[in-house]
N, C-alpha and C positions, 0 to 999 in steps of 0.2 A: 430728232424724235427716234429714237432705236424702233429696230424693225420687231424687237420682243419689249413687250410692255406688261408691268406687275401693277395691279390694282394694290395700293398698300393696305386699303381698308379690309381688301378679301385676304391678302396674302397672310398664312400662318406661320411665315419664317421656319416650316419645316424642312426645308431645301430637299424636297422630293424629286423637283424638275431637276436638279442639279444633280444628283445621283442618276437620275433616268436617261439624260442626254448621250446620246451613243458618240458624240462627238465632243464631248467635254467642253462646251462653249458657253455654259452658264456658271456662273460661281457666285458664291456668297461673299459679301464685303465686310462681313461682322456686325455687332450690335444689333439695333433694331432695324438695320437696313433690309429691304429686300433682295434677292437675287437679281443681277444683273449680266447681260452676256459679256464675253470676254472682248478685247478689242478686233481680233480678227474673226468674229461670230460670224458676221454675215457671209462673208468669203466661205466659211465652211460648213455651215449648215446646209443639210442635206434633206432638209423639208419633209421630215418623218412624222412629224406632229406629235410626237411622244411629250414633250412639254406641256403643249396644250390639253393633250388626253389626260394625262395623269393627274393633273391638280384637282385636287377634291373639291375645290373652293370656285373653281373658275375664276381664279385671279391672274392667270397668264394668258396673252392673247399674241398671236403672231400676224405682223402685216399681210404675210403673203400667204396664210392661210384663213382666211374667213371664217370666224366663228359658226357660222350657220351650217357649214361645212362639217361639222363635228358633233352629229345627233348624240344624244344620251344612252349610254347602255341600258336595254331592259332587261332587268336582272329576271323578270319572269319567264322570258326565253331562255334562260340559260339550261342547258342539258345536265340530265342527271349522269353518273357512271352510266347507267343502265341503258338509258337513251342513247348517248353518243356510242355506246358500243353496237346497237342495234342499228343506229343510223349507219356506222360505217361497214358492219358486218352484211347488212342488207345490200350493200352495193353489188350491181351484177354487171360482167359485160355483156351487152345487147347484141346479139347477132341476128335476131329475125325481126323486121320491122313493119308497120302497116304502110301500107303504099299510099302515104300521106306526106304531102309537103310540111317542113316545120316553118312556121310563121315566122319572119324575121324579127318581129318585136320579142319572140320569146329568146330567139340567140342573143340578140342584143340585152336583153336582161341577165342572163347567165354571163354573157361578157361583162356586164356593169359589176355583178359579184366576184367575178373572177380577176377582175382588175385589182382589187384589193389583196392578194395574194402577195406574199413576200418577195422583193428584189433585192439584190445586192445593193446594199449603200442607198437604198431607196431611188435606183436609178429609173426604174420604171421603162425601160427599153423594149418592153414585150409588146409585138404589134400581133395583131389578129388578120388572118384571110379567112373568109368564107364562103365557101363554094354550096349555095343554097338550091341548086336544081338538078335533079337526078340525072338528066342529060350530061350535065357537066362532069357530076361523079362519075357517070361510065366512062366519058373521055378520059379522064384520069387513071380510072379503072384499067382501061384498055393498054394505056401505056406502060402500067405496073405489069402486065402481061407481057407486053412487047419485050421488056427486060428480063422477064423470068424465062421466055422463050430463049434469049441469048445466054441464060444462065445454065439452063437445060442441054442447049446445044454445045457449049463449052464444057460440058462435066463438071462444071463449078460446085465445089463442095455442099455449099449450102442446097443446091438443087437437090442432091442425094438425101442430105440431111432430113429436109422437110419435105420431101416428095413432090417437088414442084412441078413434075411432068404431070400430075393429076390435077394439079390448077390450071394448067393450060388447057388439058382436057376437060374439064369441067366448066370454063370458059366458054369455050368452042361449042359445047351442047347448051349452054343458054343460062349456066348457073354462075354466080358471084361469088368466089372464094376469098376475095381481097376484100371490099366494101360491104358486103353482105347484103346488097338492096338497100343499102341507107340512102335517104333522100338528100344528106347533106353532110360535109366534112367541113371541119373548123381546123385551123392550122395557127400555129404562133411562130411566130419569125423576128429575128432581132438582128443586130451587127454581127457578123461572123468574127469580128475582132475582140467583142466585148467578151471576157474571160467567162463570165456566168451566164453567157445565153441559154445554155441548156437548161441548167438548174433554174433559173426563172421562167424559161416558157414550161418546163415540165410542172413547175409549181402553179403556174397561172392554168394549165390545163386540168391539172388534179381540182383545184376550185372548180372548174367548171364542171368537171365529170361527177362531185360529189354534188353540185347545185342540182344539176340536171333532173332528178326523180322527183323534187318538189314540183316542177312544171309539168311533169307526166311525162318527161322525154327520158330517153335511154342513150348511151353511149358507149363505145369501145374504141380502146387506143388502136388507130392503124398502123399496125408494125410493119406490114409489107410496102404499104405506100412510103412511111419513112425511110425502108432500106432502099426503096426505089430513090428516092430522094437524095442519099446519099451518095449513088452509084450511077445514075442514069440521067445524063445533062438535059437531055430533050425534055424529060420532065418537069426539072428545074424552070427551065428558061419557058414553058407554057403557063408557068404559075405569076410572071410578070412583077417579081420581087423587087425591092428597092434595090439600088446598086450597092453592093458590100453584105447584102443581108441572106441570111439560110434559114431554113425551116428546121424548127428545134422540137416540134412536136404536132402530131396529126390526130385527128380524132373523129370518129363517125358520130353522127346525130339522127334521131330520129324516134318515131313513138313506137316504143316495144308492142309485138304483137300479143306477148305472152307475158303474164306477172310471174312471180315467184311466192313462194310459200312459208317456205324453210330456209334458216340460216345454214350456210354451207362451211364443213369441219375446214382446217387448214393442218399442214405439219404445225408440230411444236416448234418454237424458235428455239435457236441455236445462239446461246449468249454466252458470251466471256466477260467475267467480272475482273478486271484488273484489280482494282481497289479489293476485292475480296480474296483472291490470290496472295497479295501483299499480307492482308490480315493471318490468314491462315498458314 
């Protein structure tokens, strides 16, 4: 029995699954015969699910991808262009949070959404690390400050560029210029040897970031935490990552203290049209 099965009564012989398969492992055999997997199909299949999802008749099933894991797309929830623009433009980096913990189930819900972000060849190698108590976030923040002190002491170019001496001073006076009082940090990590780890982890955190407002949460990319993780081994060690893994994204999470009421302008995009240059 093949791992891909075609219901001959439902199949319209349109060949959509053949054209859509990214690994080219489904083929038309001609005549009135439905598509079939190629000889090496099962070894090459990346379990992306395109073949099942693209069939308009529900004719194709995959032994390793249960049909119950393919809910239908609700077209009533499709965003208009105007809704999509407002959804994306209304996203803000939150740097002032309520003194309120984020419930674990809320973070889990966001990760459940974010795990559907694209990954190279459907590798799905993104892992998640959640620091969901403020004392633990403060511990990490303190280690970032330790690294910044060293940078300031050595007159590191970045210390001058970002005025990092002021960060140390603010921290010593009780402020938090690094994680901004956020009650939680979420990080994505993956095997360092995986060539698309940075891209995949960033994509996953972006999904997390965009979904957060739907649960009343706000986020902010933790840039200085990432800088520290790339340069300060004591901070890496304290995370207890699996052997060979690296953190490729970090994000603050919490309940925003304030809401926004306007969309913010941005610079006009700089676009180079190669095809247009050729036409001209």
